[in-house]
VOPAGU-2260 file (C-alpha; in pm, 1 decimal, decimal comma):
REM VOPAGU-2260
SITE   aa  ch    i         X         Y         Z
SITE  UNK   A    0   -1746,9   -4876,2    5884,8
SITE  UNK   A    1   -1729,0   -4581,8    6107,0
SITE  UNK   A    2   -1537,1   -4278,6    6095,3
SITE  UNK   A    3   -1223,2   -4448,1    5961,6
SITE  UNK   A    4   -1414,3   -4592,4    5669,8
SITE  UNK   A    5   -1565,2   -4257,4    5593,7
SITE  UNK   A    6   -1220,3   -4091,8    5592,3
SITE  UNK   A    7   -1081,3   -4365,2    5372,3
SITE  UNK   A    8   -1369,1   -4325,5    5127,9
SITE  UNK   A    9   -1320,4   -3947,8    5128,2
SITE  UNK   A   10    -949,0   -3992,1    5061,6
SITE  UNK   A   11   -1020,7   -4222,7    4769,0
SITE  UNK   A   12   -1254,2   -3963,1    4619,0
SITE  UNK   A   13    -997,2   -3690,6    4673,1
SITE  UNK   A   14    -730,5   -3901,0    4500,1
SITE  UNK   A   15    -968,5   -3973,5    4210,4
SITE  UNK   A   16   -1061,9   -3606,3    4184,8
SITE  UNK   A   17    -694,1   -3511,3    4197,7
SITE  UNK   A   18    -621,8   -3765,6    3920,7
SITE  UNK   A   19    -902,2   -3625,1    3707,4
SITE  UNK   A   20    -770,9   -3270,9    3757,6
SITE  UNK   A   21    -420,5   -3389,5    3660,2
SITE  UNK   A   22    -555,7   -3558,4    3344,8
SITE  UNK   A   23    -755,8   -3245,3    3251,5
SITE  UNK   A   24    -446,9   -3029,5    3306,6
SITE  UNK   A   25    -233,1   -3261,9    3091,1
SITE  UNK   A   26    -494,3   -3252,8    2812,9
SITE  UNK   A   27    -511,3   -2873,0    2834,2
SITE  UNK   A   28    -132,8   -2851,0    2834,4
SITE  UNK   A   29    -120,4   -3072,0    2522,7
SITE  UNK   A   30    -379,1   -2852,4    2350,6
SITE  UNK   A   31    -186,5   -2536,2    2437,7
SITE  UNK   A   32     138,4   -2698,7    2323,7
SITE  UNK   A   33     -25,0   -2792,8    1992,9
SITE  UNK   A   34    -158,7   -2438,4    1941,9
SITE  UNK   A   35     181,0   -2286,3    2020,1
SITE  UNK   A   36     344,6   -2519,3    1769,5
SITE  UNK   A   37     105,2   -2402,0    1497,3
SITE  UNK   A   38     162,7   -2039,6    1587,2
SITE  UNK   A   39     538,2   -2097,4    1581,8
SITE  UNK   A   40     509,6   -2235,6    1228,4
SITE  UNK   A   41     301,0   -1935,9    1123,0
SITE  UNK   A   42     556,6   -1702,1    1278,9
SITE  UNK   A   43     843,0   -1872,3    1093,1
SITE  UNK   A   44     645,9   -1857,4     768,9
SITE  UNK   A   45     578,6   -1484,2     817,4
SITE  UNK   A   46     943,4   -1419,2     901,6
SITE  UNK   A   47    1052,0   -1596,3     582,3
SITE  UNK   A   48     799,7   -1395,3     381,5
SITE  UNK   A   49     931,1   -1072,1     534,2
SITE  UNK   A   50    1290,6   -1170,1     448,1
SITE  UNK   A   51    1185,3   -1243,0      89,9
SITE  UNK   A   52    1004,2    -909,7      60,3
SITE  UNK   A   53    1298,6    -723,0     210,8
SITE  UNK   A   54    1532,4    -883,7     -43,6
SITE  UNK   A   55    1291,4    -792,2    -323,6
SITE  UNK   A   56    1269,8    -432,8    -202,9
SITE  UNK   A   57    1647,7    -411,1    -185,5
SITE  UNK   A   58    1670,8    -536,2    -543,9
SITE  UNK   A   59    1408,2    -285,3    -654,0
SITE  UNK   A   60    1596,5      -5,2    -478,9
SITE  UNK   A   61    1914,6     -94,4    -665,7
SITE  UNK   A   62    1721,5    -107,5    -993,2
SITE  UNK   A   63    1567,7     235,4    -927,2
SITE  UNK   A   64    1912,4     380,2    -856,8
SITE  UNK   A   65    2041,6     230,6   -1181,8
SITE  UNK   A   66    1745,6     369,1   -1379,5
SITE  UNK   A   67    1793,4     710,9   -1217,1
SITE  UNK   A   68    2159,0     705,0   -1319,6
SITE  UNK   A   69    2061,7     615,9   -1677,1
SITE  UNK   A   70    1801,6     893,0   -1677,9
SITE  UNK   A   71    2059,2    1149,3   -1565,7
SITE  UNK   A   72    2296,8    1031,4   -1839,0
SITE  UNK   A   73    2020,8    1062,2   -2099,5
SITE  UNK   A   74    1929,4    1410,1   -1975,4
SITE  UNK   A   75    2294,6    1517,6   -2002,9
SITE  UNK   A   76    2315,4    1374,3   -2353,7
SITE  UNK   A   77    1992,0    1552,0   -2447,5
SITE  UNK   A   78    2133,5    1881,9   -2319,1
SITE  UNK   A   79    2455,7    1828,4   -2514,5
SITE  UNK   A   80    2260,9    1745,4   -2831,1
SITE  UNK   A   81    2045,6    2056,7   -2788,3
SITE  UNK   A   82    2361,1    2267,0   -2751,4
SITE  UNK   A   83    2514,3    2108,2   -3061,5
SITE  UNK   A   84    2191,7    2160,6   -3254,6
SITE  UNK   A   85    2188,3    2525,6   -3150,5
SITE  UNK   A   86    2550,0    2564,2   -3261,6
SITE  UNK   A   87    2478,3    2399,5   -3597,7
SITE  UNK   A   88    2173,7    2622,1   -3643,3
SITE  UNK   A   89    2379,7    2934,6   -3572,3
SITE  UNK   A   90    2648,0    2822,0   -3817,1
SITE  UNK   A   91    2382,7    2757,1   -4081,3
SITE  UNK   A   92    2238,5    3105,0   -4024,2
SITE  UNK   A   93    2586,7    3252,5   -4065,7
SITE  UNK   A   94    2635,6    3061,8   -4389,3
SITE  UNK   A   95    2297,7    3179,4   -4514,9
SITE  UNK   A   96    2390,7    3538,4   -4440,4
SITE  UNK   A   97    2715,6    3499,0   -4630,6
SITE  UNK   A   98    2539,9    3357,3   -4938,1
SITE  UNK   A   99    2465,9    3649,4   -5171,2
SITE  UNK   A  100    2152,4    3477,9   -5304,0
SITE  UNK   A  101    2000,4    3472,2   -4955,2
SITE  UNK   A  102    2089,5    3830,4   -4871,8
SITE  UNK   A  103    1758,1    3969,6   -4997,1
SITE  UNK   A  104    1558,3    3712,6   -4797,6
SITE  UNK   A  105    1750,5    3786,4   -4479,6
SITE  UNK   A  106    1690,0    4156,8   -4526,8
SITE  UNK   A  107    1325,3    4089,1   -4606,2
SITE  UNK   A  108    1283,6    3878,8   -4290,6
SITE  UNK   A  109    1442,0    4154,3   -4082,9
SITE  UNK   A  110    1203,1    4408,7   -4234,6
SITE  UNK   A  111     903,2    4179,6   -4175,6
SITE  UNK   A  112    1001,3    4144,4   -3811,3
SITE  UNK   A  113    1004,5    4524,8   -3788,8
SITE  UNK   A  114     644,8    4527,9   -3913,0
SITE  UNK   A  115     669,9    4671,7   -4269,0
SITE  UNK   A  116     374,3    4639,6   -4507,3
SITE  UNK   A  117     359,4    4405,3   -4806,8
SITE  UNK   A  118     402,8    4698,1   -5047,1
SITE  UNK   A  119     713,6    4826,7   -4868,6
SITE  UNK   A  120     858,3    4475,4   -4868,3
SITE  UNK   A  121     801,8    4432,6   -5243,5
SITE  UNK   A  122     951,2    4775,8   -5323,7
SITE  UNK   A  123    1250,9    4743,2   -5090,1
SITE  UNK   A  124    1356,3    4384,0   -5160,4
SITE  UNK   A  125    1229,1    4328,8   -5509,4
SITE  UNK   A  126    1035,9    4013,1   -5423,5
SITE  UNK   A  127     700,3    3907,0   -5567,5
SITE  UNK   A  128     370,2    3960,9   -5387,2
SITE  UNK   A  129     342,6    3586,4   -5312,1
SITE  UNK   A  130     693,2    3581,7   -5161,4
SITE  UNK   A  131     613,8    3889,8   -4954,9
SITE  UNK   A  132     289,7    3738,7   -4824,5
SITE  UNK   A  133     468,6    3413,4   -4740,6
SITE  UNK   A  134     745,9    3598,2   -4555,9
SITE  UNK   A  135     491,2    3794,8   -4352,2
SITE  UNK   A  136     299,3    3476,2   -4268,3
SITE  UNK   A  137     616,2    3298,8   -4157,5
SITE  UNK   A  138     802,9    3578,0   -3981,9
SITE  UNK   A  139     554,2    3855,6   -3919,9
SITE  UNK   A  140     479,7    3988,8   -3575,1
SITE  UNK   A  141     137,1    3895,7   -3441,7
SITE  UNK   A  142     -92,9    4180,8   -3356,5
């Protein structure tokens, strides 16, 4: 078994080593392929979750716009009601001024707002002390 036998034996070992390397590479390739498949599934799952969240956010955006529109409508209605209430209040004040029975009270309130004393109020308007005190408590200027 000389040199030719030695070369043949070396070739056999090289072929075996090459076969082992090929098998190891195939196993590694299978492992990598398996890992990529799992990552692909995770990626698809995350993409689906993102699509679901985007759809939810879009729905929430539409709902917020609708609620904002309702809020603006309610604010406009509130403003209109406040204006109507103010108008009704002014009309009521006018009617009170036109009622002869209320004339003394309106004059008394005007005097109280000017800062007259209880005695002056009683003498000028002809009201009782209790009425004068009540008018000053309700309409008097704070010092």
